[in-house]
C-alpha positions as CSV (number, residue, x, y, z in Angstrom):
1,M,-7.1,-58.0,23.4
2,A,-4.6,-59.4,25.8
3,K,-7.0,-61.9,27.1
4,K,-7.7,-63.2,23.6
5,S,-4.0,-63.8,22.9
6,V,-3.4,-65.6,26.1
7,A,-6.6,-67.9,25.4
8,S,-5.3,-68.8,22.0
9,L,-1.7,-69.8,23.3
10,Q,-3.4,-72.1,26.0
11,K,-5.3,-74.0,23.2
12,G,-2.1,-75.9,22.5
13,G,-0.7,-73.9,19.7
14,G,1.8,-72.3,21.8
15,K,3.2,-75.4,23.0
16,Q,4.5,-76.3,19.7
17,H,6.8,-73.2,19.6
18,T,9.9,-72.4,21.7
19,K,11.8,-69.1,22.2
20,V,15.4,-69.8,21.6
21,I,18.4,-67.5,22.4
22,K,21.9,-67.8,20.7
23,M,25.0,-65.9,21.7
24,V,26.8,-64.8,18.6
25,K,30.3,-63.2,18.6
26,S,30.9,-60.2,16.2
27,P,34.0,-60.9,14.1
28,T,34.9,-57.2,13.8
29,T,34.7,-56.0,17.5
30,G,34.8,-59.3,19.3
31,S,31.8,-58.4,21.5
32,Y,28.9,-60.9,22.0
33,T,25.1,-60.3,20.9
34,F,22.1,-62.3,21.5
35,K,19.9,-63.5,18.7
36,E,16.3,-64.4,19.8
37,E,13.6,-66.3,17.7
38,V,10.5,-68.1,18.3
39,I,10.7,-71.2,16.2
40,H,8.8,-74.6,16.0
41,N,10.0,-77.4,18.2
42,D,11.0,-79.6,15.3
43,K,13.6,-77.0,14.0
44,I,15.5,-76.3,17.4
45,K,18.5,-78.6,16.6
46,D,18.8,-77.1,13.1
47,W,18.8,-73.7,14.5
48,F,21.7,-74.1,17.0
């Protein structure tokens, strides 16, 4: 099954998406957490 998913990403569909990570500060504790998502390349600037 892993070979099948890797092959589907190499067909070009995976190049349209990017994994983005944003550091978010908690207002109550002041500590930082990381928010991760996989989004389409067209929406990267809107996400940040």
